[in-house]
N, CA, C and O atoms as CSV, one atom per row, in Angstrom:
chain,resi,resn,atom,element,x,y,z
A,1,MET,N,N,-6.146,27.536,8.373
A,1,MET,CA,C,-5.527,28.759,8.634
A,1,MET,C,C,-6.968,29.985,8.832
A,1,MET,O,O,-8.032,29.780,8.247
A,2,LYS,N,N,-6.832,30.748,9.391
A,2,LYS,CA,C,-7.769,31.726,9.665
A,2,LYS,C,C,-7.406,33.232,9.304
A,2,LYS,O,O,-6.542,33.824,9.952
A,3,ILE,N,N,-7.963,33.728,8.447
A,3,ILE,CA,C,-7.947,35.386,8.024
A,3,ILE,C,C,-9.417,36.271,8.509
A,3,ILE,O,O,-10.588,36.134,8.155
A,4,ILE,N,N,-8.866,37.058,9.312
A,4,ILE,CA,C,-9.788,38.167,9.730
A,4,ILE,C,C,-9.547,39.440,9.118
A,4,ILE,O,O,-8.472,39.954,9.428
A,5,LEU,N,N,-10.293,40.089,8.311
A,5,LEU,CA,C,-10.040,41.297,7.724
A,5,LEU,C,C,-11.375,42.327,7.728
A,5,LEU,O,O,-12.416,42.342,7.071
A,6,LYS,N,N,-11.011,42.891,8.436
A,6,LYS,CA,C,-11.705,44.316,9.132
A,6,LYS,C,C,-12.091,45.150,7.976
A,6,LYS,O,O,-13.277,45.479,7.956
A,7,GLU,N,N,-11.559,45.443,7.287
A,7,GLU,CA,C,-12.592,46.584,6.263
A,7,GLU,C,C,-12.408,45.580,4.598
A,7,GLU,O,O,-11.743,44.563,4.398
A,8,GLU,N,N,-13.246,46.338,3.679
A,8,GLU,CA,C,-13.229,46.055,2.219
A,8,GLU,C,C,-11.909,46.190,1.652
A,8,GLU,O,O,-11.416,45.151,1.212
A,9,SER,N,N,-11.427,46.946,1.592
A,9,SER,CA,C,-10.091,47.434,1.019
A,9,SER,C,C,-8.947,46.405,1.726
A,9,SER,O,O,-7.955,46.023,1.105
A,10,GLU,N,N,-9.139,46.151,2.637
A,10,GLU,CA,C,-7.860,45.130,2.928
A,10,GLU,C,C,-8.397,43.807,2.379
A,10,GLU,O,O,-7.518,43.135,1.840
A,11,ALA,N,N,-9.499,43.317,2.380
A,11,ALA,CA,C,-10.120,42.152,1.438
A,11,ALA,C,C,-9.555,42.038,0.175
A,11,ALA,O,O,-8.878,41.072,-0.178
A,12,GLU,N,N,-9.879,43.232,-0.677
A,12,GLU,CA,C,-9.236,43.449,-2.228
A,12,GLU,C,C,-7.858,43.469,-1.910
A,12,GLU,O,O,-7.291,42.492,-2.398
A,13,ALA,N,N,-7.300,44.028,-1.436
A,13,ALA,CA,C,-5.838,44.345,-1.124
A,13,ALA,C,C,-5.070,42.796,-1.068
A,13,ALA,O,O,-4.120,42.462,-1.776
A,14,PHE,N,N,-5.756,41.945,-0.018
A,14,PHE,CA,C,-5.335,40.528,0.431
A,14,PHE,C,C,-5.009,39.757,-1.147
A,14,PHE,O,O,-3.978,39.414,-1.724
A,15,ILE,N,N,-6.703,39.691,-1.521
A,15,ILE,CA,C,-7.066,39.065,-2.910
A,15,ILE,C,C,-6.029,39.575,-3.966
A,15,ILE,O,O,-5.344,38.804,-4.638
A,16,HIS,N,N,-5.980,40.716,-4.041
A,16,HIS,CA,C,-5.369,40.932,-5.158
A,16,HIS,C,C,-3.536,40.471,-4.911
A,16,HIS,O,O,-2.987,40.028,-5.920
A,17,SER,N,N,-2.829,40.562,-3.858
A,17,SER,CA,C,-1.536,39.960,-3.929
A,17,SER,C,C,-1.525,38.587,-3.764
A,17,SER,O,O,-0.528,37.997,-4.181
A,18,ILE,N,N,-2.399,37.956,-3.254
A,18,ILE,CA,C,-2.946,36.386,-3.843
A,18,ILE,C,C,-2.811,36.139,-5.330
A,18,ILE,O,O,-2.064,35.272,-5.784
A,19,ILE,N,N,-3.591,36.965,-6.098
A,19,ILE,CA,C,-3.385,37.048,-7.274
A,19,ILE,C,C,-2.384,37.304,-7.934
A,19,ILE,O,O,-2.007,36.390,-8.668
A,20,ASN,N,N,-1.612,38.540,-7.944
A,20,ASN,CA,C,-0.376,38.598,-8.282
A,20,ASN,C,C,0.700,37.483,-7.895
A,20,ASN,O,O,1.557,37.091,-8.687
A,21,LYS,N,N,0.544,36.960,-6.428
A,21,LYS,CA,C,1.619,35.889,-6.494
A,21,LYS,C,C,1.830,34.675,-7.137
A,21,LYS,O,O,2.892,34.078,-7.310
A,22,THR,N,N,0.138,34.226,-7.638
A,22,THR,CA,C,-0.053,33.048,-8.223
A,22,THR,C,C,0.081,33.288,-9.522
A,22,THR,O,O,0.281,32.314,-10.248
A,23,ALA,N,N,0.013,34.472,-10.046
A,23,ALA,CA,C,0.498,35.225,-11.574
A,23,ALA,C,C,1.960,34.790,-12.020
A,23,ALA,O,O,2.261,33.947,-12.864
A,24,ASN,N,N,2.755,35.549,-11.270
A,24,ASN,CA,C,4.065,35.473,-11.122
A,24,ASN,C,C,4.563,33.781,-11.350
A,24,ASN,O,O,5.353,33.272,-12.146
A,25,GLN,N,N,3.653,33.170,-10.194
A,25,GLN,CA,C,4.459,31.830,-10.343
A,25,GLN,C,C,4.614,31.322,-11.611
A,25,GLN,O,O,5.554,30.903,-12.287
A,26,VAL,N,N,2.954,31.540,-11.800
A,26,VAL,CA,C,2.472,30.985,-13.575
A,26,VAL,C,C,3.284,30.923,-14.769
A,26,VAL,O,O,3.660,30.014,-15.510
A,27,ILE,N,N,3.511,32.808,-14.699
A,27,ILE,CA,C,4.521,33.423,-15.696
A,27,ILE,C,C,5.894,33.170,-15.551
A,27,ILE,O,O,6.568,33.354,-16.565
A,28,GLY,N,N,6.712,32.634,-14.113
A,28,GLY,CA,C,8.129,32.069,-13.980
A,28,GLY,C,C,7.654,30.721,-14.619
A,28,GLY,O,O,8.326,30.577,-15.641
A,29,ARG,N,N,6.854,29.747,-14.479
A,29,ARG,CA,C,7.061,28.416,-14.875
A,29,ARG,C,C,6.978,28.457,-16.517
A,29,ARG,O,O,7.589,27.751,-17.319
A,30,LEU,N,N,5.914,29.632,-16.791
A,30,LEU,CA,C,6.134,29.660,-18.496
A,30,LEU,C,C,6.753,29.909,-19.320
A,30,LEU,O,O,6.750,29.724,-20.537
A,31,LYS,N,N,7.654,30.616,-18.241
A,31,LYS,CA,C,9.201,31.500,-19.080
A,31,LYS,C,C,10.152,29.940,-19.081
A,31,LYS,O,O,10.752,29.415,-20.018
A,32,ASP,N,N,10.030,29.574,-17.927
A,32,ASP,CA,C,11.178,28.061,-17.846
A,32,ASP,C,C,10.739,27.413,-19.231
A,32,ASP,O,O,11.581,27.112,-20.077
A,33,SER,N,N,9.488,27.232,-19.403
A,33,SER,CA,C,9.105,25.906,-20.439
A,33,SER,C,C,9.325,26.432,-21.755
A,33,SER,O,O,9.835,25.659,-22.567
A,34,ILE,N,N,8.998,27.768,-22.182
A,34,ILE,CA,C,9.295,28.592,-23.189
A,34,ILE,C,C,11.085,28.172,-23.608
A,34,ILE,O,O,11.573,27.908,-24.706
A,35,GLU,N,N,11.722,28.251,-22.266
A,35,GLU,CA,C,13.179,28.781,-22.574
A,35,GLU,C,C,13.501,26.996,-22.912
A,35,GLU,O,O,14.113,26.695,-23.936
A,36,LEU,N,N,13.122,26.153,-22.150
A,36,LEU,CA,C,13.349,24.790,-22.444
A,36,LEU,C,C,13.044,24.042,-23.845
A,36,LEU,O,O,13.694,23.233,-24.507
A,37,LEU,N,N,11.929,24.580,-23.998
A,37,LEU,CA,C,11.314,24.224,-25.347
A,37,LEU,C,C,12.226,24.929,-26.739
A,37,LEU,O,O,12.426,24.265,-27.756
A,38,HIS,N,N,12.656,26.180,-26.598
A,38,HIS,CA,C,13.254,26.642,-27.071
A,38,HIS,C,C,14.684,26.321,-27.613
A,38,HIS,O,O,15.016,26.444,-28.792
A,39,LYS,N,N,15.453,25.909,-26.634
A,39,LYS,CA,C,16.534,24.669,-26.572
A,39,LYS,C,C,16.303,23.700,-27.037
A,39,LYS,O,O,17.176,23.415,-27.856
A,40,ARG,N,N,15.348,22.781,-26.943
A,40,ARG,CA,C,15.407,21.666,-27.619
A,40,ARG,C,C,15.344,21.675,-29.319
A,40,ARG,O,O,16.013,21.043,-30.137
A,41,SER,N,N,14.164,22.740,-29.509
A,41,SER,CA,C,13.654,22.949,-31.031
A,41,SER,C,C,15.040,23.395,-31.722
A,41,SER,O,O,15.285,22.989,-32.858
A,42,SER,N,N,16.026,24.303,-30.979
A,42,SER,CA,C,16.893,24.861,-31.929
A,42,SER,C,C,17.970,23.955,-31.946
A,42,SER,O,O,18.764,24.132,-32.870
A,43,GLY,N,N,18.266,22.807,-30.980
A,43,GLY,CA,C,19.033,22.128,-31.185
A,43,GLY,C,C,18.851,21.037,-32.186
A,43,GLY,O,O,19.763,20.456,-32.775
A,44,LEU,N,N,17.409,20.795,-32.330
A,44,LEU,CA,C,17.030,19.712,-33.155
A,44,LEU,C,C,16.753,20.299,-34.513
A,44,LEU,O,O,16.097,19.538,-35.224
A,45,ASN,N,N,17.153,21.710,-35.187
A,45,ASN,CA,C,16.730,22.097,-36.164
A,45,ASN,C,C,18.515,22.424,-36.753
A,45,ASN,O,O,18.815,22.654,-37.925
A,46,THR,N,N,19.202,22.377,-35.924
A,46,THR,CA,C,20.817,22.325,-36.540
A,46,THR,C,C,21.464,21.225,-36.641
A,46,THR,O,O,21.566,20.305,-35.830
A,47,VAL,N,N,22.091,21.409,-38.121
A,47,VAL,CA,C,22.532,20.173,-38.619
A,47,VAL,C,C,24.290,20.598,-39.092
A,47,VAL,O,O,24.562,21.506,-39.878
A,48,GLU,N,N,25.152,19.852,-38.517
A,48,GLU,CA,C,26.381,20.414,-38.237
A,48,GLU,C,C,27.177,19.490,-39.310
A,48,GLU,O,O,27.008,18.283,-39.483
A,49,TRP,N,N,28.040,20.301,-39.956
A,49,TRP,CA,C,29.160,19.842,-41.208
A,49,TRP,C,C,30.046,20.166,-41.228
A,49,TRP,O,O,30.321,21.365,-41.267
A,50,LEU,N,N,31.276,18.794,-41.202
A,50,LEU,CA,C,32.672,19.255,-41.134
A,50,LEU,C,C,33.275,18.984,-42.304
A,50,LEU,O,O,33.004,17.934,-42.887
A,51,ASN,N,N,34.012,19.717,-42.728
A,51,ASN,CA,C,35.115,19.840,-44.357
A,51,ASN,C,C,35.563,18.431,-44.115
A,51,ASN,O,O,35.240,17.679,-43.196
A,52,THR,N,N,36.458,18.203,-45.231
A,52,THR,CA,C,37.312,16.819,-45.055
A,52,THR,C,C,38.544,16.819,-44.176
A,52,THR,O,O,38.956,15.696,-43.883
A,53,GLU,N,N,39.227,17.874,-43.686
A,53,GLU,CA,C,40.206,18.015,-42.910
A,53,GLU,C,C,39.421,17.913,-41.724
A,53,GLU,O,O,39.633,16.848,-41.144
A,54,GLU,N,N,38.581,18.654,-41.158
A,54,GLU,CA,C,38.095,18.212,-40.094
A,54,GLU,C,C,37.433,16.688,-39.528
A,54,GLU,O,O,37.328,16.138,-38.432
A,55,THR,N,N,37.088,16.388,-40.847
A,55,THR,CA,C,36.432,14.770,-40.564
A,55,THR,C,C,37.486,14.033,-40.300
A,55,THR,O,O,37.272,13.161,-39.457
A,56,MET,N,N,38.617,14.082,-40.755
A,56,MET,CA,C,39.983,13.372,-40.554
A,56,MET,C,C,40.141,13.612,-39.277
A,56,MET,O,O,40.266,12.626,-38.551
A,57,LYS,N,N,40.174,14.821,-38.728
A,57,LYS,CA,C,40.746,14.863,-37.441
A,57,LYS,C,C,39.968,14.392,-36.408
A,57,LYS,O,O,40.551,14.011,-35.394
A,58,PHE,N,N,38.630,14.336,-36.469
A,58,PHE,CA,C,37.446,13.972,-35.733
A,58,PHE,C,C,37.632,12.299,-35.752
A,58,PHE,O,O,37.677,11.621,-34.725
A,59,LEU,N,N,37.722,11.823,-36.979
A,59,LEU,CA,C,37.551,10.181,-36.911
A,59,LEU,C,C,39.007,9.718,-36.853
A,59,LEU,O,O,39.160,8.502,-36.962
A,60,LYS,N,N,40.282,10.585,-36.675
A,60,LYS,CA,C,41.716,10.370,-36.482
A,60,LYS,C,C,42.276,9.376,-37.368
A,60,LYS,O,O,42.991,8.461,-36.959
A,61,ILE,N,N,41.816,9.623,-39.114
A,61,ILE,CA,C,42.382,8.810,-40.272
A,61,ILE,C,C,43.224,9.953,-41.044
A,61,ILE,O,O,43.491,11.147,-40.914
A,62,GLY,N,N,43.470,8.935,-41.882
A,62,GLY,CA,C,44.447,9.596,-42.976
A,62,GLY,C,C,43.643,9.448,-44.153
A,62,GLY,O,O,42.665,8.705,-44.233
A,63,LYS,N,N,44.189,10.346,-45.263
A,63,LYS,CA,C,43.203,10.443,-46.595
A,63,LYS,C,C,43.057,9.240,-47.168
A,63,LYS,O,O,41.888,8.995,-47.465
A,64,ASN,N,N,44.035,8.187,-47.495
A,64,ASN,CA,C,43.379,6.820,-48.026
A,64,ASN,C,C,42.184,6.399,-47.397
A,64,ASN,O,O,41.258,5.863,-48.005
A,65,THR,N,N,42.197,6.645,-46.145
A,65,THR,CA,C,40.937,5.779,-45.263
A,65,THR,C,C,39.921,6.792,-45.284
A,65,THR,O,O,38.765,6.471,-45.011
A,66,MET,N,N,40.253,8.142,-45.616
A,66,MET,CA,C,38.585,9.088,-45.983
A,66,MET,C,C,38.284,8.889,-47.260
A,66,MET,O,O,37.140,9.123,-47.650
A,67,GLN,N,N,39.469,8.325,-48.301
A,67,GLN,CA,C,38.438,8.064,-49.692
A,67,GLN,C,C,37.729,7.034,-49.685
A,67,GLN,O,O,36.641,7.016,-50.259
A,68,LYS,N,N,38.370,5.670,-48.832
A,68,LYS,CA,C,37.645,4.864,-48.755
A,68,LYS,C,C,36.216,5.064,-47.893
A,68,LYS,O,O,35.119,4.704,-48.319
A,69,LEU,N,N,36.370,5.494,-47.033
A,69,LEU,CA,C,34.961,5.902,-46.216
A,69,LEU,C,C,34.007,7.036,-47.553
A,69,LEU,O,O,32.932,6.545,-47.899
A,70,ARG,N,N,34.226,7.859,-47.956
A,70,ARG,CA,C,33.868,8.319,-48.989
A,70,ARG,C,C,32.938,7.588,-50.408
A,70,ARG,O,O,31.847,7.838,-50.921
A,71,ASP,N,N,34.109,6.519,-50.693
A,71,ASP,CA,C,33.664,5.545,-51.854
A,71,ASP,C,C,32.473,4.696,-51.114
A,71,ASP,O,O,31.377,4.604,-51.665
A,72,GLU,N,N,32.762,3.996,-49.672
A,72,GLU,CA,C,31.810,3.517,-49.143
A,72,GLU,C,C,30.683,4.105,-48.481
A,72,GLU,O,O,29.976,3.303,-47.871
A,73,SER,N,N,30.309,5.435,-48.448
A,73,SER,CA,C,29.247,6.144,-47.926
A,73,SER,C,C,27.825,5.803,-48.098
A,73,SER,O,O,26.960,6.253,-47.347
A,74,PRO,N,N,27.597,5.076,-49.001
A,74,PRO,CA,C,25.986,4.527,-49.397
A,74,PRO,C,C,26.071,3.464,-48.021
A,74,PRO,O,O,25.234,3.436,-47.118
A,75,LEU,N,N,27.368,2.562,-48.118
A,75,LEU,CA,C,26.877,0.908,-47.361
A,75,LEU,C,C,27.022,1.655,-45.793
A,75,LEU,O,O,26.174,1.427,-44.931
A,76,ASN,N,N,28.337,2.676,-45.509
A,76,ASN,CA,C,28.651,2.778,-44.236
A,76,ASN,C,C,27.518,3.679,-43.353
A,76,ASN,O,O,27.440,3.670,-42.124
A,77,GLY,N,N,26.697,4.425,-44.231
A,77,GLY,CA,C,25.592,5.471,-43.580
A,77,GLY,C,C,26.216,6.689,-43.096
A,77,GLY,O,O,25.636,7.248,-42.165
A,78,ILE,N,N,27.388,7.262,-43.587
A,78,ILE,CA,C,27.854,8.408,-43.538
A,78,ILE,C,C,27.384,9.501,-44.529
A,78,ILE,O,O,27.556,9.383,-45.742
A,79,ILE,N,N,26.903,10.357,-44.071
A,79,ILE,CA,C,26.135,11.179,-44.948
A,79,ILE,C,C,27.240,12.548,-45.445
A,79,ILE,O,O,27.823,13.345,-44.709
A,80,ILE,N,N,27.250,12.467,-46.711
A,80,ILE,CA,C,28.068,13.502,-47.498
A,80,ILE,C,C,27.681,14.402,-48.721
A,80,ILE,O,O,27.452,13.814,-49.778
A,81,SER,N,N,27.618,15.314,-48.696
A,81,SER,CA,C,27.231,16.394,-49.498
A,81,SER,C,C,28.741,17.154,-50.430
A,81,SER,O,O,29.615,17.930,-50.044
A,82,GLN,N,N,28.534,16.610,-51.517
A,82,GLN,CA,C,29.625,17.417,-52.590
A,82,GLN,C,C,29.379,18.561,-53.000
A,82,GLN,O,O,28.378,18.753,-53.690
A,83,VAL,N,N,30.210,19.549,-52.678
A,83,VAL,CA,C,29.849,20.880,-52.425
A,83,VAL,C,C,30.391,21.495,-53.973
A,83,VAL,O,O,29.602,22.122,-54.680
A,84,SER,N,N,31.450,21.308,-54.296
A,84,SER,CA,C,32.361,21.589,-55.507
A,84,SER,C,C,32.800,20.105,-55.931
A,84,SER,O,O,32.495,19.094,-55.299
A,85,GLU,N,N,33.590,20.144,-57.143
A,85,GLU,CA,C,34.454,19.059,-57.397
A,85,GLU,C,C,35.174,17.942,-56.487
A,85,GLU,O,O,34.966,16.737,-56.349
A,86,ARG,N,N,36.029,18.758,-55.969
A,86,ARG,CA,C,36.788,18.047,-54.777
A,86,ARG,C,C,36.569,18.760,-53.220
A,86,ARG,O,O,37.374,18.710,-52.289
A,87,ASN,N,N,35.512,19.293,-53.233
A,87,ASN,CA,C,35.156,19.706,-51.883
A,87,ASN,C,C,33.865,18.897,-51.486
A,87,ASN,O,O,32.848,18.812,-52.175
A,88,TYR,N,N,34.145,18.139,-49.878
A,88,TYR,CA,C,32.987,17.560,-49.369
A,88,TYR,C,C,32.695,18.155,-48.112
A,88,TYR,O,O,33.413,18.936,-47.488
A,89,LEU,N,N,31.524,17.697,-47.780
A,89,LEU,CA,C,31.154,18.231,-46.419
A,89,LEU,C,C,30.445,16.825,-45.616
A,89,LEU,O,O,29.691,16.081,-46.244
A,90,TYR,N,N,30.684,16.653,-44.616
A,90,TYR,CA,C,30.242,15.416,-43.861
A,90,TYR,C,C,29.385,15.786,-42.590
A,90,TYR,O,O,29.652,16.650,-41.755
A,91,ASN,N,N,28.299,14.945,-42.627
A,91,ASN,CA,C,27.228,15.484,-41.712
A,91,ASN,C,C,27.771,14.550,-40.408
A,91,ASN,O,O,28.022,13.345,-40.441
A,92,LEU,N,N,27.872,15.429,-39.299
A,92,LEU,CA,C,28.237,15.155,-37.953
A,92,LEU,C,C,27.581,13.862,-37.614
A,92,LEU,O,O,28.122,12.760,-37.692
A,93,ASP,N,N,26.429,14.093,-37.251
A,93,ASP,CA,C,25.428,13.445,-36.669
A,93,ASP,C,C,25.666,11.894,-37.316
A,93,ASP,O,O,25.554,10.932,-36.556
A,94,SER,N,N,25.977,11.696,-38.659
A,94,SER,CA,C,26.115,10.447,-39.260
A,94,SER,C,C,27.408,10.023,-38.838
A,94,SER,O,O,27.504,8.823,-38.583
A,95,LEU,N,N,28.720,10.933,-38.668
A,95,LEU,CA,C,30.152,10.412,-38.543
A,95,LEU,C,C,29.378,9.837,-36.938
A,95,LEU,O,O,29.716,8.704,-36.597
A,96,LYS,N,N,28.559,10.460,-36.167
A,96,LYS,CA,C,29.059,10.038,-34.475
A,96,LYS,C,C,28.043,8.593,-34.822
A,96,LYS,O,O,28.236,7.693,-34.005
A,97,LYS,N,N,27.300,8.363,-35.604
A,97,LYS,CA,C,26.809,7.304,-35.839
A,97,LYS,C,C,27.648,6.117,-36.342
A,97,LYS,O,O,27.504,4.987,-35.875
A,98,TYR,N,N,28.262,6.323,-37.018
A,98,TYR,CA,C,29.503,5.246,-37.580
A,98,TYR,C,C,29.821,4.788,-36.293
A,98,TYR,O,O,29.487,3.742,-35.735
A,99,LEU,N,N,30.724,5.999,-35.783
A,99,LEU,CA,C,31.675,5.564,-34.476
A,99,LEU,C,C,31.056,4.478,-33.691
A,99,LEU,O,O,31.531,3.383,-33.392
A,100,GLU,N,N,29.547,5.149,-33.326
A,100,GLU,CA,C,28.767,4.142,-32.382
A,100,GLU,C,C,28.734,2.670,-32.569
A,100,GLU,O,O,28.836,1.743,-31.766
A,101,LYS,N,N,28.543,2.720,-34.002
A,101,LYS,CA,C,28.041,1.164,-35.040
A,101,LYS,C,C,29.619,0.459,-34.754
A,101,LYS,O,O,29.563,-0.769,-34.677
A,102,ARG,N,N,30.799,0.961,-34.611
A,102,ARG,CA,C,32.110,0.332,-34.833
A,102,ARG,C,C,32.559,0.085,-33.341
A,102,ARG,O,O,33.558,-0.593,-33.104
A,103,THR,N,N,31.691,0.732,-32.201
A,103,THR,CA,C,32.096,0.529,-30.999
A,103,THR,C,C,32.416,-1.128,-30.587
A,103,THR,O,O,31.655,-2.093,-30.646
A,104,LEU,N,N,33.691,-1.057,-30.196
A,104,LEU,CA,C,34.177,-2.510,-29.567
A,104,LEU,C,C,33.223,-2.758,-28.244
A,104,LEU,O,O,33.151,-1.886,-27.378
A,105,LYS,N,N,32.547,-3.912,-28.145
A,105,LYS,CA,C,31.908,-4.136,-26.738
A,105,LYS,C,C,32.195,-5.831,-26.032
A,105,LYS,O,O,31.739,-6.125,-24.927
């Protein structure tokens, strides 16, 4: 490609347009990368917890089975937080891993 510019102002304008175009492309790519990193990092930092009723619905189990899972939690890998005497929260990621381990193959 051959470009012939007759005046200095034409050359400057041409160079500035190339620089601006390149800068806008780089800025666009950086914005996309920052958005992607933000989505990934916010997803990593969020921990979801379910209460007992939500957990029973999620696992499709009744109260007796729920109590059994709670009693066996150190062995089955389900992470449980006891918020008060009768109030428990269950880590959603650990529930998903529990289901994956019990998947029939």
